[in-house]
C-alpha positions as CSV (number, residue, x, y, z in Angstrom):
1,M,-39.4,10.6,162.0
2,N,-42.7,11.5,163.2
3,R,-41.0,11.4,167.0
4,R,-37.8,13.1,165.7
5,L,-39.7,16.2,164.2
6,L,-42.2,16.3,166.8
7,L,-39.8,17.0,170.0
8,P,-38.3,20.1,168.8
9,L,-41.4,21.4,167.5
10,L,-42.7,21.2,170.9
11,V,-40.0,23.0,172.4
12,I,-40.1,25.9,169.8
13,G,-44.2,26.1,170.9
14,S,-43.4,26.5,174.5
15,L,-40.8,29.3,173.7
16,L,-43.6,31.2,171.6
17,S,-45.4,32.3,174.9
18,G,-42.8,34.4,175.8
19,C,-43.1,38.2,176.7
20,T,-42.6,41.0,174.0
21,L,-40.2,43.8,174.6
22,A,-43.3,46.2,174.2
23,P,-43.8,48.7,177.3
24,E,-46.8,48.0,179.7
25,Y,-49.8,50.0,178.7
26,K,-51.2,52.3,181.0
27,Q,-54.2,54.2,179.6
28,P,-53.6,57.9,180.0
29,Q,-55.4,60.3,182.2
30,A,-57.8,62.2,180.5
31,P,-57.3,66.0,180.2
32,I,-60.6,67.6,180.5
33,P,-62.6,68.5,183.9
34,A,-64.0,65.3,186.0
35,Q,-67.7,67.2,185.4
36,W,-69.2,69.4,182.7
37,P,-68.9,72.7,182.7
38,Q,-71.0,75.3,185.3
39,G,-72.4,78.2,185.2
40,E,-76.1,80.3,183.8
41,A,-75.9,78.4,180.6
42,Y,-76.1,75.1,181.9
43,K,-78.3,75.3,185.1
44,E,-81.3,73.8,183.1
45,A,-79.2,71.3,181.2
46,R,-78.0,69.4,184.5
47,D,-81.3,68.3,185.8
48,L,-83.5,66.3,183.2
49,P,-86.1,64.7,184.9
50,G,-87.2,61.3,183.4
51,A,-84.5,61.3,180.7
52,R,-82.5,57.8,180.0
53,P,-78.6,57.9,179.5
54,V,-77.0,57.5,176.0
55,A,-75.6,54.7,176.7
56,E,-78.7,53.2,177.3
57,L,-80.9,54.6,174.4
58,K,-80.6,53.2,171.2
59,W,-81.0,55.5,167.9
60,K,-84.9,53.8,167.3
61,D,-85.9,54.7,170.8
62,F,-84.1,58.1,170.8
63,Y,-85.8,59.3,167.6
64,T,-89.7,58.9,167.9
65,D,-90.6,60.5,164.4
66,G,-91.9,57.4,162.3
67,Q,-91.1,59.0,159.0
68,L,-87.6,59.9,160.4
69,R,-86.9,56.5,161.4
70,K,-87.8,54.8,158.3
71,I,-85.3,57.3,156.3
72,I,-82.6,56.6,158.9
73,E,-82.7,52.8,158.0
74,L,-82.5,53.3,154.4
75,A,-79.8,55.7,155.0
76,L,-78.0,52.5,157.4
77,N,-78.4,49.9,154.5
78,N,-77.5,52.3,151.0
79,N,-75.4,55.0,152.2
80,R,-71.9,54.6,150.4
81,D,-69.9,56.2,152.8
82,L,-71.0,53.9,155.4
83,R,-70.4,50.9,153.4
84,L,-66.7,51.8,152.8
85,A,-66.2,52.0,156.3
86,A,-67.4,48.5,156.6
87,L,-65.3,47.5,153.8
88,N,-62.5,48.9,155.4
89,V,-63.2,47.1,158.4
90,E,-63.0,44.2,156.3
91,R,-59.6,44.8,154.8
92,A,-58.4,45.4,158.5
93,R,-59.5,42.0,159.7
94,A,-57.7,40.7,156.9
95,L,-54.6,42.2,157.5
96,Y,-54.5,41.7,160.9
97,G,-55.2,37.8,160.4
98,I,-52.2,38.1,157.6
99,Q,-50.2,39.3,160.4
100,R,-50.9,36.4,162.9
101,A,-50.0,34.2,160.5
102,E,-46.3,34.9,160.8
103,L,-46.8,33.1,164.5
104,F,-47.0,29.7,162.6
105,P,-45.2,27.5,160.4
106,A,-46.0,27.3,157.0
107,V,-46.2,24.0,155.6
108,N,-45.0,23.2,151.8
109,L,-45.8,20.0,150.2
110,A,-43.7,19.2,146.8
111,G,-44.0,16.0,144.7
112,S,-42.0,15.3,141.6
113,G,-41.4,12.2,139.2
114,G,-40.2,11.1,136.0
115,K,-38.7,8.7,133.5
116,E,-35.1,8.2,132.9
117,R,-33.8,6.0,129.9
118,S,-30.0,5.3,129.8
119,S,-27.6,4.0,127.7
120,A,-27.1,0.5,126.6
121,D,-23.6,1.0,127.5
122,L,-24.1,2.1,131.0
123,V,-26.9,-0.6,131.7
124,K,-25.7,-4.0,133.1
125,P,-26.6,-7.2,131.7
126,G,-30.5,-8.1,132.5
127,D,-31.1,-4.3,134.2
128,A,-33.8,-2.6,132.4
129,R,-32.4,0.6,130.5
130,T,-36.0,2.7,131.5
131,S,-36.1,3.5,135.2
132,E,-38.8,5.8,136.8
133,Y,-38.8,7.7,140.1
134,Y,-40.4,10.1,142.2
135,S,-40.1,12.0,145.4
136,L,-42.5,13.8,148.3
137,D,-40.8,16.7,150.0
138,L,-43.1,18.3,153.2
139,G,-41.2,20.8,154.8
140,I,-41.7,24.2,156.5
141,A,-39.5,27.5,154.6
142,S,-37.9,29.7,157.2
143,W,-40.5,29.4,160.3
144,E,-38.9,32.6,162.3
145,I,-38.7,31.6,165.5
146,D,-40.6,34.7,167.8
147,F,-37.9,34.7,171.4
148,F,-38.4,38.2,171.4
149,G,-42.0,38.9,170.4
150,R,-41.3,41.1,167.3
151,I,-44.1,38.9,165.4
152,R,-46.2,39.0,168.4
153,S,-45.9,43.0,168.4
154,L,-46.5,43.4,165.2
155,E,-49.6,41.1,165.7
156,D,-50.8,43.4,168.6
157,Q,-50.2,46.4,166.4
158,A,-52.5,45.3,163.5
159,L,-55.1,43.7,166.1
160,Q,-55.4,47.5,167.5
161,E,-55.7,48.7,164.1
162,Y,-58.5,46.4,163.2
163,L,-60.3,47.3,166.1
164,A,-59.7,51.1,165.5
165,T,-61.2,50.6,162.3
166,E,-64.1,49.2,163.2
167,Q,-64.8,51.9,165.8
168,A,-63.8,54.2,163.1
169,R,-66.8,52.7,161.4
170,R,-69.5,53.3,164.3
171,S,-68.2,56.7,164.1
172,A,-69.3,57.1,160.1
173,Q,-72.8,55.1,161.4
174,I,-73.0,58.0,164.3
175,T,-72.3,60.8,161.8
176,L,-74.5,59.1,159.4
177,V,-77.5,58.8,161.7
178,S,-77.5,62.4,163.1
179,E,-76.7,64.0,159.6
180,V,-79.8,62.3,158.1
181,A,-81.7,63.6,161.1
182,R,-80.7,67.2,160.7
183,V,-81.2,67.2,156.7
184,Y,-84.6,66.1,157.8
185,L,-85.4,68.5,160.6
186,T,-83.8,71.3,158.3
187,L,-86.4,70.1,156.0
188,A,-89.1,70.2,158.0
189,A,-88.2,74.1,158.8
190,D,-87.5,75.0,154.9
191,R,-91.2,73.7,154.1
192,E,-92.3,75.8,157.2
193,N,-90.7,78.5,156.5
194,L,-92.5,78.0,152.7
195,W,-95.5,77.7,153.9
196,L,-95.2,80.8,155.9
197,A,-93.9,82.7,152.9
198,Q,-96.8,81.4,150.7
199,S,-99.5,82.7,153.3
200,T,-97.6,86.1,153.4
201,F,-97.5,86.6,149.9
202,T,-101.6,85.7,149.8
203,A,-102.1,88.1,152.8
204,Q,-100.1,90.9,151.0
205,R,-101.4,90.4,148.0
206,D,-104.8,91.2,149.4
207,S,-103.6,94.4,151.2
208,Y,-102.0,95.1,148.0
209,L,-105.0,94.9,146.2
210,L,-107.1,96.3,148.7
211,V,-104.8,99.6,149.2
212,K,-104.9,99.8,144.9
213,K,-109.2,100.5,144.9
214,R,-108.4,102.7,147.5
215,Y,-105.7,104.2,145.3
216,D,-107.9,104.2,142.0
217,A,-110.6,105.7,144.4
218,G,-108.7,108.6,145.2
219,L,-108.2,107.6,148.9
220,A,-104.8,106.4,149.2
221,T,-101.6,108.2,147.3
222,E,-99.2,106.6,145.3
223,L,-96.8,106.4,147.9
224,D,-99.0,104.0,149.7
225,L,-99.5,102.1,146.5
226,R,-96.0,101.2,146.3
227,R,-95.1,100.9,150.0
228,A,-98.2,97.8,149.4
229,E,-95.7,96.5,146.6
230,V,-92.6,96.0,148.8
231,P,-93.8,92.9,151.4
232,M,-95.7,91.7,148.4
233,N,-92.8,91.4,146.4
234,T,-90.6,90.3,149.4
235,A,-92.6,87.3,149.7
236,R,-92.6,86.5,146.5
237,L,-88.9,86.4,146.4
238,D,-89.2,84.1,150.0
239,I,-91.0,81.6,148.1
240,A,-88.6,80.9,145.5
241,R,-85.4,81.4,147.6
242,Y,-87.3,78.9,149.9
243,R,-88.8,76.1,147.0
244,Q,-84.4,76.1,146.2
245,L,-83.6,75.4,149.4
246,V,-86.4,72.8,149.9
247,A,-85.1,71.1,146.9
248,Q,-81.6,70.9,147.8
249,D,-82.3,69.5,151.4
250,Q,-84.0,66.8,149.2
251,N,-81.2,66.5,147.2
252,G,-79.1,65.8,150.4
253,L,-81.1,63.8,152.0
254,S,-81.2,61.5,148.8
255,L,-77.3,61.5,148.8
256,L,-77.5,60.4,152.4
257,L,-80.0,57.6,151.5
258,G,-77.8,56.3,148.6
259,S,-81.4,56.4,146.9
260,P,-84.3,58.8,146.3
261,T,-86.3,59.9,149.5
262,P,-89.9,58.4,148.7
263,E,-91.7,61.3,148.9
264,K,-94.6,59.7,151.7
265,L,-91.5,59.9,154.0
266,L,-90.9,63.3,153.6
267,P,-92.0,66.1,156.2
268,A,-95.1,68.8,155.7
269,D,-93.6,71.1,158.2
270,L,-91.6,71.7,161.0
271,S,-94.7,71.6,163.9
272,S,-95.9,68.4,163.2
273,R,-92.6,66.5,163.9
274,T,-92.1,64.5,167.0
275,P,-89.2,65.6,168.9
276,P,-86.2,62.9,169.5
277,K,-86.4,62.2,173.2
278,D,-84.3,64.7,176.0
279,I,-81.3,62.8,177.5
280,A,-79.0,63.4,180.4
281,P,-75.3,63.3,179.5
282,G,-74.8,62.3,183.2
283,L,-72.5,64.3,185.9
284,S,-68.9,62.9,184.6
285,S,-67.6,63.8,182.1
286,E,-66.1,60.1,181.9
287,T,-69.0,59.2,179.9
288,L,-66.8,60.4,176.8
289,L,-64.2,57.8,176.6
290,L,-67.1,55.5,175.3
291,R,-67.7,57.4,172.4
292,P,-66.2,55.3,169.4
293,D,-63.4,58.3,167.8
294,I,-62.2,58.1,171.0
295,I,-61.8,54.4,171.7
296,A,-59.9,54.3,168.4
297,A,-57.6,57.1,168.8
298,E,-56.9,55.1,172.0
299,H,-56.3,51.6,170.3
300,R,-54.0,53.0,167.9
301,L,-52.0,54.6,170.7
302,K,-51.9,51.3,171.7
303,G,-50.8,49.8,168.4
304,A,-48.0,52.5,168.5
305,N,-47.1,51.2,171.9
306,A,-47.0,47.8,170.7
307,F,-45.1,48.9,167.5
308,I,-41.8,50.1,170.2
309,G,-41.8,46.3,171.4
310,A,-41.1,45.1,167.7
311,A,-38.9,48.2,166.9
312,R,-36.5,47.2,170.3
313,A,-36.9,43.2,169.2
314,A,-34.9,44.4,166.3
315,F,-31.7,44.8,168.2
316,F,-31.7,41.2,168.9
317,P,-31.1,37.8,167.2
318,R,-33.7,36.6,164.9
319,I,-33.9,32.8,165.0
320,S,-35.7,31.3,161.9
321,L,-36.0,27.2,161.4
322,T,-36.1,25.7,158.0
323,T,-37.2,22.0,158.3
324,S,-38.0,19.4,155.6
325,I,-39.2,16.0,155.3
326,G,-38.1,13.9,151.3
327,T,-39.5,10.6,150.5
328,A,-38.2,8.9,147.4
329,S,-38.6,6.0,145.5
330,N,-36.7,4.4,142.2
331,Q,-39.7,2.8,141.4
332,L,-43.0,4.3,140.7
333,S,-44.2,0.9,142.3
334,G,-42.3,1.9,145.5
335,L,-44.6,4.1,146.9
336,F,-46.3,1.0,148.3
337,G,-43.4,-0.5,149.1
338,S,-39.8,0.2,150.2
339,T,-38.7,3.7,150.2
340,T,-35.9,6.5,151.5
341,D,-36.9,9.0,154.2
342,T,-34.8,12.1,154.8
343,W,-35.1,14.5,157.1
344,A,-33.5,18.1,158.0
345,F,-33.6,20.6,160.9
346,V,-32.1,23.3,159.7
347,P,-31.7,26.2,162.6
348,R,-30.5,29.9,161.0
349,I,-29.6,32.7,163.1
350,S,-29.3,36.5,162.3
351,M,-27.5,38.6,164.9
352,P,-27.7,42.2,164.1
353,I,-24.0,44.2,164.5
354,F,-24.5,47.6,163.7
355,D,-27.6,48.8,161.9
356,P,-28.3,52.6,161.6
357,R,-31.5,52.2,160.2
358,T,-32.6,49.9,163.1
359,W,-32.0,52.2,165.5
360,A,-33.8,55.0,163.4
361,A,-36.7,52.5,163.5
362,L,-36.9,52.8,167.1
363,R,-36.6,56.5,167.6
364,V,-39.5,56.4,164.7
365,S,-41.4,54.2,167.1
366,K,-41.1,56.5,170.4
367,A,-42.4,58.9,168.0
368,D,-45.3,57.8,166.6
369,Q,-46.5,56.9,170.3
370,K,-46.0,60.3,171.2
371,I,-48.0,61.5,168.4
372,A,-50.9,58.7,169.0
373,L,-51.2,59.7,173.0
374,T,-51.1,63.4,171.5
375,Q,-53.9,62.9,169.2
376,Y,-56.0,60.6,171.9
377,E,-56.0,63.6,174.5
378,K,-56.7,65.7,171.7
379,T,-59.9,63.5,171.2
380,I,-60.7,63.7,174.4
381,Q,-60.8,67.6,174.4
382,T,-62.6,68.1,171.3
383,A,-65.1,65.8,172.6
384,F,-65.6,67.8,175.3
385,R,-65.9,70.9,173.8
386,E,-68.6,69.1,171.4
387,V,-70.8,68.2,174.6
388,A,-70.0,71.4,176.3
389,D,-71.3,73.7,173.7
390,A,-74.1,71.2,173.1
391,L,-75.0,71.7,176.5
392,A,-75.3,75.3,176.6
393,V,-77.5,75.4,173.8
394,Q,-79.7,73.3,175.6
395,G,-79.3,75.2,178.5
396,T,-81.0,78.3,177.0
397,I,-82.7,77.4,174.0
398,D,-85.9,77.0,175.5
399,Q,-85.6,80.6,177.1
400,Q,-84.6,81.6,173.6
401,V,-87.8,80.1,172.1
402,A,-90.2,81.4,174.8
403,A,-89.0,84.7,174.2
404,Q,-89.2,84.8,170.5
405,Q,-92.6,83.3,170.8
406,L,-93.9,86.7,172.9
407,L,-91.7,88.6,170.1
408,V,-93.8,87.3,167.3
409,N,-97.0,87.7,169.3
410,A,-96.2,91.4,170.3
411,Y,-96.0,91.8,166.3
412,E,-99.1,90.3,165.4
413,A,-100.8,92.7,167.8
414,T,-98.9,95.3,166.8
415,Y,-99.6,94.7,162.7
416,R,-103.5,94.2,163.2
417,L,-103.6,97.7,165.1
418,S,-101.6,99.2,162.6
419,S,-103.7,97.8,160.4
420,Q,-106.8,99.5,161.8
421,R,-105.2,102.4,162.0
422,Y,-104.8,102.3,158.8
423,D,-108.1,101.4,157.3
424,Q,-109.5,104.4,160.2
425,G,-107.5,106.9,158.1
426,I,-105.3,107.3,161.4
427,D,-101.8,106.6,160.0
428,S,-100.0,106.0,156.7
429,Y,-99.4,102.3,154.9
430,L,-95.8,102.9,156.2
431,G,-96.9,101.7,159.6
432,V,-98.5,98.7,158.2
433,L,-95.4,97.6,156.1
434,D,-92.8,97.9,158.9
435,A,-95.1,96.3,161.0
436,H,-95.8,93.2,159.0
437,R,-91.8,93.2,158.0
438,S,-91.2,92.9,161.7
439,L,-93.2,90.0,162.0
440,F,-92.5,87.8,159.4
441,A,-88.9,88.3,160.3
442,A,-90.0,87.2,163.9
443,Q,-91.9,84.2,162.3
444,Q,-88.9,83.2,160.3
445,S,-86.6,83.5,163.4
446,L,-89.0,81.7,165.5
447,V,-89.2,78.7,163.1
448,S,-85.3,78.8,163.3
449,L,-85.2,78.5,166.7
450,R,-87.3,75.5,167.1
451,L,-84.9,74.0,164.4
452,S,-82.2,74.9,166.4
453,K,-83.6,73.1,169.7
454,L,-84.2,69.8,167.5
455,A,-81.2,69.8,165.9
456,N,-78.7,70.4,168.9
457,R,-80.5,67.7,170.8
458,V,-79.4,65.1,167.8
459,R,-76.5,66.6,168.5
460,L,-75.8,66.1,172.0
461,Y,-77.0,62.7,171.5
462,A,-74.4,62.0,168.9
463,V,-71.4,63.8,170.7
464,L,-72.5,61.9,173.5
465,G,-71.8,58.8,171.1
466,G,-75.5,57.7,170.7
467,G,-76.0,56.8,167.5
468,G,-73.8,53.4,166.8
469,D,-74.4,50.0,167.2
470,G,-73.7,49.9,171.4
471,K,-71.7,51.4,174.0
472,G,-68.4,50.1,172.8
473,Q,-66.4,48.3,175.5
474,Q,-62.6,49.4,176.2
475,G,-61.5,45.9,177.2
476,E,-62.2,45.1,173.4
477,S,-58.4,43.8,172.6
478,N,-57.5,42.3,176.3
């Protein structure tokens, strides 16, 4: 019995190594320039001595601030969005296992037994009226032999979807890491602005009290007194506004962490934070192909390519095999004695003659492949735009910060001289008011530009694919 079953199974197994009807996959050419944009806005971003390529820089090395690293670790452990992404990977892996199992036969084992009591009129003299029986059936139910690669094409599609989901999880991690860093730096900047508003309020309150004394002594006009109230109340308003922003920043950070942020890990200001490391994008834009979202888009393109093979295979016959092995006995003790064995080998061929749905499915599969190709190309172009924008900021932000610092220095000198002229009775308080208003606005802009510089460095690291578990490999499915 075993020999009779073994031979056809070996023949069938050898047939399973045939080819699929899926078109040969070739990686599309990236629809972007071979190099990053050039021009005055990028001249400083292209030469970064000592910087390390993003592919070699893990997030723990990129983020040098100890408090920020601890916060990122908390987020990676507790963030619900990242947890959902990981669960989606597990689900895709399970679905791939289900589809892959279609390549192999499902073996079923069934047993039954019982007793029968016959009428005395139907039993020969001397025979027992009660008989016992049992049966044991081992079989393969409707195992499709994949001559034309339909099942293997569907299995390959499921594999590519699983790989794409894994890359989506990496993208979610990159987004989470960069967003935590951005909110953390924003909180540091808002706390620094809050401290600046409080310092300004203290200074303006002292100025107001001084003007009020002069007014009470008849040395200042009521107009000077009212003008002195303006910057003091403006600073009071800014204090309330920045307190609100700080609270909202902390709420956002706690949401990303999945738990309240420990107070000891919160930044006091932006000036005291250790900036992330400088990075080099490299000269070639091909580094974008290592971004997980682009790898995921290519896996989906490969999956759509494989589905065409399954749609084509639907035009060919489907051959399925049903086998069964049975063992039966008319006595329970026969399990150890004589038995009756049966074996069946039943092939079934289903040949499509005309089915409009088959043609429609093929057209849909080809349209899906074109859609996946377009999405892949668009993902690359979007990534190129994101990197180019970040490089434009990187190439000009230092100049902006330096110019703004000079502006702050000039307004500080103007405010000091205006105060002296007012104290000497040369000018009215209007000059002091205008000078201080301009100084406060310039100081706020300087904090904002310093934040933009650090936040852009975080963004550049993320859009170049930094912050995931690894560099990513394009040949994962090979």
